[in-house]
C-alpha positions as CSV (number, residue, x, y, z in Angstrom):
1,X,2.5,86.3,256.9
2,X,-0.1,83.6,257.3
3,X,0.8,80.5,259.4
4,X,0.2,76.6,259.0
5,X,-0.3,74.4,262.2
6,X,0.5,71.0,261.5
7,X,-1.4,68.1,263.2
8,X,2.0,67.6,265.0
9,X,1.5,71.0,266.7
10,X,4.4,72.7,264.8
11,X,3.3,76.3,263.8
12,X,5.2,77.3,260.4
13,X,5.5,80.0,258.2
14,X,2.8,79.7,255.4
15,X,5.3,81.4,253.1
16,X,8.1,78.9,253.6
17,X,6.3,75.6,254.1
18,X,3.9,74.2,251.6
19,X,0.3,73.0,252.6
20,X,0.0,69.4,253.9
21,X,-3.3,67.6,254.5
22,X,-4.5,68.5,258.0
23,X,-3.1,71.8,258.3
24,X,-4.8,74.6,259.9
25,X,-4.6,77.8,258.2
26,X,-4.2,81.1,260.3
27,X,-4.8,83.9,258.2
28,X,-2.6,87.3,258.5
29,X,-4.8,89.0,260.6
30,X,-4.9,86.7,263.4
31,X,-1.4,85.9,263.0
32,X,-0.5,89.8,263.3
33,X,-2.6,90.0,266.8
34,X,-0.9,86.9,268.0
35,X,2.8,87.7,267.2
36,X,2.9,91.7,266.8
37,X,0.3,92.8,269.4
38,X,-0.2,90.3,272.0
39,X,3.3,88.5,271.4
40,X,2.1,85.1,272.4
41,X,3.6,83.7,269.0
42,X,7.4,84.0,268.7
43,X,10.2,83.3,266.1
44,X,13.6,83.8,265.6
45,X,15.3,86.9,264.0
46,X,14.8,87.0,260.3
47,X,18.1,85.6,259.2
48,X,17.4,82.5,261.2
49,X,13.4,82.7,260.6
50,X,13.9,82.6,256.5
51,X,15.6,79.1,256.9
52,X,13.5,77.4,259.7
53,X,10.5,79.2,259.2
54,X,9.0,78.1,262.6
55,X,7.1,79.9,265.3
56,X,6.5,79.0,268.9
57,X,4.1,79.8,271.6
58,X,6.0,82.2,274.0
59,X,7.0,80.4,277.2
60,X,7.4,77.2,275.2
61,X,10.4,77.6,272.9
62,X,12.7,74.9,272.7
63,X,16.5,75.2,274.4
64,X,18.7,76.4,271.7
65,X,16.3,78.8,270.1
66,X,16.9,82.4,270.4
67,X,13.8,84.6,269.9
68,X,13.9,87.8,268.2
69,X,14.5,90.7,270.3
70,X,11.2,92.4,269.1
71,X,9.2,89.8,271.3
72,X,11.2,90.0,274.4
73,X,10.3,93.8,274.8
């Protein structure tokens, strides 16, 4: 899935969040490398992700967010 980086710094799932002016678009290839291969971008388990649709830099996850186990291995 592709990402949108908002001017306020939030990293959002492009499939869930509509484009807004000044968004930076990250394509599927780069997103895959950053999340699945390098695990520098993390998100929640699918059940929570489908509602919030947000990603965070590893090491900068807000309190109360439970990162999907895949990213912790």
